[in-house]
C-alpha positions as CSV (number, residue, x, y, z in Angstrom):
1,M,64.4,67.6,109.2
2,N,67.1,68.1,106.9
3,D,65.4,65.9,104.5
4,F,62.4,67.7,104.2
5,H,63.7,71.2,103.7
6,F,65.5,70.0,100.9
7,E,62.5,68.4,99.0
8,N,60.2,71.5,99.6
9,H,63.1,73.7,98.4
10,M,63.3,71.7,94.8
11,L,59.4,71.6,94.2
12,H,59.1,74.8,95.1
13,D,60.7,75.9,91.9
14,T,58.4,74.0,89.5
15,R,55.0,74.8,90.8
16,S,54.5,77.5,88.4
17,N,54.2,74.9,85.6
18,S,52.4,71.9,87.5
19,Y,49.6,71.9,89.4
20,I,50.7,68.1,90.5
21,H,53.5,69.9,91.8
22,C,51.5,72.3,93.9
23,F,49.4,69.8,95.1
24,M,52.7,68.0,96.7
25,V,54.1,70.8,98.0
26,V,50.7,71.7,100.0
27,L,50.9,67.9,101.2
28,F,55.0,67.7,102.1
29,L,54.7,71.1,103.9
30,I,51.6,70.3,106.1
31,A,53.4,66.9,107.2
32,G,56.7,68.4,107.1
33,M,55.2,71.4,109.9
34,N,53.8,68.7,111.9
35,I,56.8,66.8,112.4
36,L,59.2,70.1,112.9
37,T,56.6,71.2,115.7
38,F,56.5,67.6,117.8
39,H,60.5,67.1,117.2
40,S,61.4,71.2,118.4
41,T,58.6,70.1,121.7
42,L,60.6,67.1,122.1
43,A,64.0,68.4,122.0
44,Q,63.2,71.3,124.3
45,D,61.9,68.7,126.9
46,N,64.6,66.7,126.8
47,Y,67.5,69.5,126.8
48,T,65.2,71.2,129.8
49,S,65.8,67.9,131.8
50,I,69.3,68.0,131.7
51,E,69.8,71.5,132.9
52,N,67.8,70.5,135.9
53,V,70.5,68.2,136.2
54,L,73.4,70.1,136.0
55,R,71.8,73.0,138.2
56,K,70.6,71.0,141.1
57,N,72.9,71.8,144.0
58,E,75.1,74.1,142.0
59,L,76.5,70.8,140.4
60,K,77.7,72.4,137.2
61,Y,80.4,74.6,139.3
62,S,80.7,72.7,142.4
63,N,81.7,69.8,140.6
64,P,82.3,70.4,137.0
65,D,83.7,66.7,136.2
66,S,80.5,65.0,137.1
67,S,78.8,67.8,134.9
68,I,81.2,67.0,132.2
69,L,80.9,63.6,132.1
70,V,76.9,63.6,132.2
71,L,77.2,65.9,129.5
72,K,79.7,64.0,127.2
73,T,77.1,61.0,128.0
74,K,74.3,62.9,127.2
75,I,76.1,64.1,123.7
76,E,76.8,60.8,122.9
77,E,73.1,59.9,122.7
78,F,71.9,62.6,121.0
79,R,74.8,61.6,118.1
80,E,73.5,58.3,118.0
81,A,69.5,59.6,117.5
82,K,70.6,62.2,115.4
83,D,68.9,65.0,118.0
84,T,70.9,67.8,116.6
85,I,69.7,70.6,118.3
86,N,70.2,69.0,121.4
87,L,73.5,67.7,120.6
88,I,74.6,71.8,120.0
89,R,73.3,72.8,122.9
90,S,74.8,70.2,125.1
91,L,78.1,71.0,123.1
92,N,77.5,74.6,124.2
93,E,76.9,73.2,127.9
94,L,80.2,71.3,127.5
95,S,82.4,74.1,126.2
96,S,81.3,76.7,128.7
97,I,82.2,74.4,131.2
98,H,85.7,74.1,129.6
99,A,85.9,77.6,129.5
100,H,85.5,78.4,132.9
101,L,88.3,75.9,134.2
102,L,90.8,77.9,131.6
103,D,90.7,74.5,129.3
104,Y,90.7,76.7,126.2
105,G,91.6,74.4,123.6
106,N,88.2,72.0,124.5
107,S,86.7,74.5,124.4
108,Y,87.4,76.2,121.2
109,D,86.9,72.9,119.5
110,G,83.5,72.0,121.1
111,Y,82.4,75.5,119.7
112,W,83.4,74.9,116.0
113,E,81.8,71.6,116.2
114,A,78.4,73.2,117.5
115,L,78.7,76.0,114.8
116,L,79.5,73.8,111.6
117,L,76.0,71.7,112.8
118,A,74.2,74.7,113.3
119,D,75.2,76.1,109.9
120,Q,74.0,72.6,108.6
121,I,70.5,72.9,109.7
122,N,70.1,76.5,109.2
123,N,69.6,77.6,112.9
124,E,70.2,81.0,113.3
125,M,69.0,81.5,117.1
126,L,72.0,78.5,117.9
127,K,74.6,80.4,115.5
128,A,74.3,83.7,117.7
129,K,74.4,81.9,120.7
130,I,77.4,80.0,119.7
131,Y,79.1,83.3,118.1
132,Q,78.5,85.0,121.4
133,E,80.6,82.0,123.2
134,L,82.9,82.4,120.4
135,G,83.7,85.8,121.4
136,W,83.7,85.4,125.0
137,L,86.9,82.6,124.4
138,Y,88.6,84.8,121.9
139,S,88.5,87.9,124.6
140,F,90.0,85.2,127.0
141,Y,93.0,85.1,124.5
142,H,93.2,89.1,124.6
143,R,92.1,88.1,120.3
144,D,90.1,91.8,120.1
145,D,89.4,91.9,116.7
146,E,88.1,88.1,116.6
147,A,85.9,89.0,119.6
148,L,84.2,91.7,118.6
149,K,83.4,90.2,115.6
150,Y,82.1,87.3,116.8
151,F,80.1,89.4,119.4
152,N,79.0,91.5,116.5
153,L,77.8,88.4,114.8
154,G,75.7,87.6,117.0
155,L,74.1,90.4,118.0
156,S,73.1,91.3,114.2
157,I,71.4,87.8,114.4
158,N,69.7,88.5,117.4
159,K,68.1,91.6,116.5
160,E,66.7,90.4,112.7
161,L,65.5,87.5,115.0
162,Y,63.4,89.9,117.7
163,A,62.6,92.5,114.8
164,Q,60.9,89.2,113.3
165,K,59.4,88.5,116.9
166,T,61.3,85.1,116.9
167,I,63.0,85.6,120.4
168,D,62.3,88.1,123.7
169,V,64.6,91.0,124.5
170,S,66.4,89.5,126.9
171,Y,69.0,87.5,124.0
172,I,70.0,91.3,123.1
173,I,70.5,92.1,126.8
174,S,72.5,89.1,127.0
175,D,74.6,90.6,123.7
176,Y,75.3,94.0,125.3
177,F,76.5,92.6,128.5
178,S,79.0,90.6,126.5
179,L,80.0,94.0,124.6
180,I,79.9,95.7,128.5
181,N,82.2,93.4,129.4
182,F,84.7,93.3,126.8
183,Y,85.2,96.8,126.6
184,R,85.0,97.4,130.6
185,M,88.2,94.1,130.4
186,N,90.1,96.5,128.4
187,G,89.3,99.5,130.1
188,D,87.8,101.1,127.5
189,Y,85.1,102.7,130.2
190,E,83.1,104.8,128.1
191,L,82.1,102.4,125.5
192,A,81.1,99.8,128.2
193,A,78.9,102.8,130.0
194,R,77.0,103.4,126.5
195,Y,76.3,99.7,126.4
196,V,74.7,99.7,130.2
197,D,72.5,102.5,129.0
198,S,71.6,100.7,126.0
199,C,70.5,97.5,128.3
200,Y,68.5,99.9,131.0
201,Q,66.3,101.3,128.1
202,L,65.3,97.8,127.1
203,K,64.5,97.5,130.6
204,E,60.9,97.6,130.1
205,K,60.6,94.9,128.0
206,T,62.3,92.1,129.7
207,T,61.0,90.5,133.3
208,N,64.7,89.2,133.9
209,S,66.6,90.7,136.1
210,L,69.0,93.3,135.3
211,L,71.7,92.8,138.2
212,Y,74.4,91.6,136.2
213,V,74.2,94.7,134.2
214,T,73.6,96.4,137.6
215,A,77.2,95.6,138.6
216,E,79.3,96.6,135.7
217,D,77.6,99.9,135.8
218,G,78.5,100.2,140.0
219,Y,81.9,99.1,138.6
220,L,82.2,102.0,136.2
221,E,81.3,104.5,138.4
222,G,83.8,103.3,140.9
223,M,86.4,103.9,138.0
224,N,85.3,107.4,137.4
225,G,85.5,108.1,141.1
226,N,81.6,107.9,142.1
227,F,82.1,106.0,145.1
228,P,78.9,105.9,147.4
229,S,76.6,104.5,143.9
230,A,79.3,102.2,142.5
231,L,79.1,100.7,146.1
232,A,75.8,100.6,146.8
233,K,75.0,99.0,143.4
234,L,77.6,96.0,143.9
235,D,76.3,95.6,147.5
236,E,73.0,95.1,145.5
237,A,74.2,93.0,142.9
238,L,76.1,91.4,146.1
239,D,73.0,90.8,148.4
240,Y,71.3,89.3,145.2
241,F,73.9,86.8,143.8
242,Q,74.5,85.5,147.6
243,K,70.4,84.2,146.7
244,N,70.4,83.3,143.3
245,D,73.7,82.1,141.7
246,R,76.6,82.2,144.3
247,S,79.3,81.1,141.4
248,Y,79.0,84.8,139.7
249,L,80.0,86.4,144.2
250,I,83.5,85.5,142.3
251,V,82.8,88.4,140.0
252,I,81.3,90.6,142.2
253,H,84.1,90.7,144.8
254,T,86.5,91.3,142.5
255,L,85.0,94.1,140.6
256,L,84.3,95.6,144.5
257,G,88.4,94.9,146.0
258,K,88.9,96.7,142.7
259,V,86.6,99.5,143.5
260,Y,87.3,99.8,147.3
261,L,91.4,100.4,145.6
262,K,90.5,102.8,143.5
263,K,88.7,104.3,146.1
264,G,92.2,104.0,148.4
265,D,90.3,101.4,150.9
266,L,93.4,98.8,150.7
267,N,91.9,96.8,153.6
268,K,88.3,95.9,152.2
269,G,89.5,96.3,149.1
270,A,92.0,93.2,149.9
271,D,89.6,91.5,151.8
272,H,87.1,91.1,148.8
273,L,89.9,90.3,146.4
274,N,90.9,86.9,149.1
275,E,87.1,86.7,149.2
276,S,87.0,86.2,145.6
277,L,89.9,83.9,145.6
278,R,88.6,81.5,148.2
279,L,85.3,81.3,146.5
280,S,86.6,80.3,143.2
281,E,88.2,76.9,145.1
282,V,84.7,76.1,146.0
283,F,83.3,77.0,142.5
284,Q,85.1,76.0,139.6
285,S,83.9,78.7,137.3
286,H,84.8,82.6,136.1
287,S,88.4,80.6,136.7
288,N,90.1,84.5,134.7
289,Y,88.9,86.5,137.9
290,K,90.9,84.4,140.0
291,L,94.3,85.4,137.5
292,M,92.6,89.2,138.3
293,S,92.5,89.0,142.0
294,H,96.2,87.4,142.0
295,E,97.2,90.3,140.0
296,A,95.4,92.9,141.7
297,L,96.9,91.8,145.4
298,A,100.6,91.5,143.6
299,T,99.9,95.4,143.0
300,L,98.8,96.1,146.3
301,Y,101.4,94.1,148.3
302,S,104.0,95.8,145.6
303,Q,103.0,99.0,146.8
304,S,102.4,98.4,150.6
305,S,106.6,97.1,150.4
306,N,104.9,93.7,151.7
307,F,107.3,91.9,149.0
308,Q,106.9,88.9,150.3
309,N,103.2,88.8,150.0
310,A,103.4,90.3,147.0
311,F,105.7,87.6,145.5
312,Q,103.8,84.7,146.7
313,H,101.0,87.0,144.3
314,S,103.2,87.2,141.5
315,R,104.6,83.3,141.3
316,E,100.9,82.4,141.5
317,V,99.9,84.5,138.5
318,N,102.9,82.9,136.6
319,R,101.9,79.5,137.8
320,I,98.4,80.2,135.8
321,N,99.3,81.9,133.2
322,A,101.9,79.2,132.4
323,E,99.0,76.6,133.1
324,I,96.6,78.3,130.3
325,F,99.6,79.2,128.0
326,G,102.9,77.7,129.0
327,P,104.8,75.1,126.6
328,N,103.6,72.5,128.8
329,S,99.8,73.0,129.4
330,K,96.9,71.2,128.1
331,N,95.9,73.8,126.0
332,N,98.9,73.5,123.4
333,K,98.7,69.9,123.8
334,H,95.4,70.1,122.8
335,L,96.8,72.8,119.7
336,F,99.5,70.6,118.5
337,E,96.8,68.0,118.4
338,I,93.8,69.5,116.7
339,N,94.6,69.4,113.2
340,D,94.6,65.5,113.5
341,Q,91.2,66.1,115.4
342,Y,89.8,68.2,113.2
343,R,90.3,65.8,110.4
344,L,88.6,62.6,112.2
345,Q,85.8,65.6,112.6
346,K,85.5,65.9,109.5
347,E,85.8,62.4,108.0
348,K,82.5,61.7,110.5
349,E,81.0,64.7,109.1
350,K,81.7,63.2,105.4
351,E,80.0,59.8,106.7
352,L,77.0,61.8,108.1
353,I,76.8,63.7,104.8
354,K,76.6,60.3,102.7
355,E,73.7,59.2,104.8
356,Q,72.4,62.2,104.3
357,H,72.5,61.8,100.8
358,I,71.5,58.3,100.9
359,A,68.0,59.2,102.8
360,N,68.0,62.5,99.8
361,L,67.9,60.1,96.7
362,E,65.7,57.2,98.3
363,N,63.3,60.5,99.3
364,E,64.2,60.9,95.6
365,E,63.2,58.0,94.4
366,R,59.8,57.8,95.9
367,L,58.8,61.1,94.6
368,N,60.1,60.6,91.3
369,V,57.8,57.0,91.6
370,L,54.8,58.8,92.3
371,K,55.7,61.4,89.9
372,L,55.9,58.7,87.5
373,W,52.3,57.3,88.7
374,L,50.6,60.8,88.2
375,L,52.1,61.7,84.9
376,G,51.4,58.7,83.3
377,V,47.6,59.4,83.1
378,V,48.7,62.7,80.9
379,L,51.2,61.4,78.0
380,C,52.0,64.8,77.4
381,S,53.1,65.9,81.0
382,L,56.3,63.0,80.4
383,V,57.9,65.7,78.2
384,I,57.5,68.6,81.0
385,Y,58.6,65.9,83.8
386,G,61.9,64.8,81.5
387,L,62.7,68.4,81.8
388,L,61.8,69.7,85.3
389,L,63.6,66.2,86.2
390,V,67.1,67.4,84.5
391,K,67.0,70.9,85.8
392,N,66.1,69.5,89.7
393,I,69.1,67.0,89.0
394,R,71.5,70.4,87.8
395,R,70.1,72.4,90.6
396,K,70.9,69.2,93.1
397,H,74.5,69.3,92.0
398,K,75.0,73.1,92.0
399,L,73.6,72.9,95.7
400,E,76.3,69.8,96.4
401,K,79.3,71.9,94.5
402,K,78.0,75.5,96.8
403,A,77.8,73.0,99.7
404,L,81.6,71.6,99.1
405,A,82.7,75.3,98.8
406,D,81.7,76.4,102.1
407,R,82.7,73.3,104.0
408,R,86.2,74.3,102.7
409,A,86.5,77.8,103.5
410,L,85.2,77.0,107.1
411,E,88.0,74.3,107.2
412,L,90.5,76.7,105.1
413,Q,89.4,79.4,108.1
414,K,90.0,77.1,110.8
415,T,93.2,76.3,109.9
416,N,94.2,79.8,109.5
417,E,92.5,80.4,113.1
418,I,94.6,78.1,114.6
419,L,98.2,79.1,112.9
420,E,97.3,82.5,114.3
421,L,96.3,81.6,118.2
422,K,99.7,79.2,118.1
423,N,101.4,82.6,117.5
424,K,99.7,84.7,119.7
425,E,100.1,82.4,122.7
426,L,104.2,82.3,121.4
427,T,103.8,85.9,122.0
428,T,102.1,86.0,125.5
429,T,104.8,83.6,126.4
430,A,107.6,85.6,125.1
431,L,106.2,88.5,126.5
432,Q,105.6,86.9,129.9
433,L,109.5,86.1,129.7
434,I,110.6,89.5,129.2
435,E,108.2,90.8,132.3
436,K,109.2,88.1,134.8
437,D,112.9,89.9,133.8
438,E,111.4,93.3,134.4
439,F,110.0,92.4,137.4
440,I,112.8,91.1,139.0
441,D,115.2,93.6,138.5
442,K,112.3,96.0,140.4
443,L,112.3,93.5,142.8
444,K,116.0,93.7,143.4
445,N,116.0,97.3,143.0
446,N,113.5,97.6,145.7
447,L,115.7,95.4,148.2
448,S,118.4,97.4,147.6
449,D,116.6,100.8,149.0
450,D,115.3,98.3,151.6
451,K,118.2,96.1,152.8
452,G,117.2,97.0,156.8
453,L,113.8,95.8,156.7
454,V,114.4,92.8,155.3
455,D,116.7,89.8,154.8
456,V,118.4,90.2,151.5
457,N,120.3,87.5,150.5
458,N,117.6,85.1,150.9
459,L,115.6,86.7,148.7
460,K,118.1,86.9,146.1
461,K,118.4,83.2,146.1
462,M,114.8,82.7,145.5
463,I,114.6,85.6,142.8
464,K,117.9,83.7,141.6
465,S,115.8,80.8,141.6
466,V,113.4,81.7,139.2
467,Q,115.2,84.1,137.4
468,G,116.4,83.2,133.4
469,T,119.2,84.3,130.7
470,P,118.6,86.0,127.9
471,G,120.1,83.3,126.6
472,S,117.2,80.6,127.9
473,N,115.3,83.0,127.4
474,W,115.7,83.0,123.6
475,K,116.3,79.2,123.2
476,E,112.9,78.2,124.6
477,F,111.3,80.7,122.5
478,E,112.6,80.2,119.3
479,A,112.5,76.5,120.1
480,R,108.3,77.2,119.7
481,F,108.5,79.3,117.2
482,T,110.6,77.0,115.2
483,A,107.9,74.0,115.8
484,I,105.1,76.4,114.6
485,N,106.1,78.6,111.5
486,Q,108.5,75.6,110.0
487,S,109.8,77.0,107.3
488,F,110.1,80.5,107.9
489,Y,113.9,80.4,108.5
490,E,114.3,77.8,105.0
491,N,112.4,80.4,103.0
492,L,114.5,83.8,104.3
493,Q,117.5,82.1,103.5
494,K,116.7,80.5,100.2
495,K,116.5,84.1,99.1
496,F,118.5,85.9,101.0
497,P,122.1,83.7,101.7
498,E,123.3,86.3,103.5
499,L,121.7,86.7,106.6
500,T,123.8,85.7,110.0
501,Q,121.9,84.2,113.3
502,T,121.4,87.6,114.1
503,D,119.3,89.0,111.3
504,L,117.0,85.5,111.5
505,K,116.4,86.6,115.4
506,I,115.7,90.2,114.4
507,C,112.8,88.7,111.1
508,A,111.4,86.3,113.6
509,L,110.8,88.6,116.4
510,V,109.8,91.4,113.4
511,K,107.4,88.9,112.2
512,L,105.5,88.8,115.7
513,N,105.5,92.5,115.8
514,F,108.0,93.1,118.9
515,S,108.6,96.0,119.7
516,S,112.7,97.4,119.8
517,K,112.4,97.4,123.2
518,E,111.1,93.9,124.1
519,M,113.2,92.9,121.4
520,A,116.2,94.5,123.1
521,S,114.9,92.4,126.0
522,L,114.5,89.2,124.8
523,L,117.9,89.4,123.1
524,G,119.7,90.5,125.8
525,I,121.3,93.4,124.0
526,S,120.5,97.0,123.7
527,I,117.9,99.0,121.9
528,E,120.2,100.5,119.5
529,S,121.8,97.7,118.5
530,V,118.0,96.6,117.7
531,H,118.1,99.6,115.2
532,T,121.6,99.3,113.9
533,S,120.3,95.4,113.2
534,R,116.9,96.4,111.5
535,Y,118.5,98.9,109.3
536,R,120.8,96.1,107.9
537,L,118.2,94.0,107.3
538,R,117.0,96.6,104.9
539,K,119.4,97.2,102.8
540,K,120.1,93.2,102.6
541,F,116.6,93.0,101.9
542,S,117.0,96.1,99.3
543,I,113.4,98.1,100.6
544,D,113.0,101.8,100.9
545,R,111.6,103.8,104.2
546,N,108.3,103.8,103.5
547,E,107.9,100.1,102.8
548,N,106.6,98.5,106.0
549,L,109.5,95.9,107.2
550,G,107.2,93.5,109.2
551,E,104.5,93.6,106.1
552,F,107.8,92.4,104.1
553,I,109.4,89.4,106.7
554,S,105.6,88.3,107.1
555,K,105.4,87.2,103.6
556,F,107.8,84.5,104.4
């Protein structure tokens, strides 16, 4: 399919100079369109059969290991058959399952491989789908700017395809739903409501169910205090997904639980949140809502002075966070190895490009033989043919250089995003350590007030077993920071040898945009000491008050 597009593009530039070229273009267009139509139909049939296998008896989420095995097998078959469209779709499906299982590392890698393939075949519909999935993935990591960037890229492509009548309106509704979910998760209910209205405006143009949107609308109304309408919409969604997609009940019960908590009905709120947790054990999907349910229950029980249950749910939150972002999680192990995996991926791509280049050369050779045979009839055509051949060769070289530059740009973009992702995870881990200590201090204070209600000594032993020290917190943070930013300290000390160890610690935290309060908590010092250290750093760096200290340090 790529060979055809490349040859057609070359012939198009010469059609005004030769009737022979026009004749050849028509022949290749007719043949290529027939091949493309047949291939597209066959590809759709192949992938539809895979989807049917995965959805049979809810295999996709009730038994994700089997789904992953099926998809990996089909991916290798499609790769060997050079069926790029089905390969991309299978990579997307596999990455989606990894994301639902909180295996963000493998999910991230799969989406990027799919995006590179979709870019190679210039399939805008598939690119829009991958951009949406990348938006979801970045939103799980709370990288809001990147998430919005990819959500809007996908929406922009789908709007253009819809204007060209290539797709139906359901694709745009899906993009709007992504933005609703994004803004709702970030607490921006006003923007979320605007996209809900946008979905309702398109309701008459689709036969698909909008119960996903209705559930989000109900939650937003609940957060605004309109409880009767909110619960009616969420109950309607509950009945629908009970019959059509039981795995999505994990989300619905979480939303219902939060609305009931907002209403003040703690018992019903707890029931729905616990039901969401139960379903998350049945269906291995929407695992981020498992974390949300534990957080909500921890807050509920803490406010109700049920500290034992509050502690259990808080411990589960910490366990899940550590499983996703902790130093021993499979995500972090994946990210430490991702550079080598990406290098191997690029080597495979180079082999594919070589094969593609050989195929292009073979097609070009056949085309040249045909040209020579036709141009031999007319001697004067020989000169024109020579000029056109030189022009086409130069154009081909120019296209190859552009393709090489685009690949290098993609490599650089992914490398930068990996480093940014590692620093984000490092910051998240440090903030979790701080929040843990703050939570323990708060729990100690509550225990002091309720000494007659609980066994203080036993609880203090439990707290001591999980409580760290500022020194140990810093050592864990510094070890991971040094592994990610290997030359940071060396570059600073080379230019400013008078910096102390405390100065270097402050510089590291400033580089990651920590607040003074967070620095003080992690280092075990007062906020005033942090301010004094920042002031001394400015003097040592010889920068005035108007210059941003964080921007200065980020250069090293």
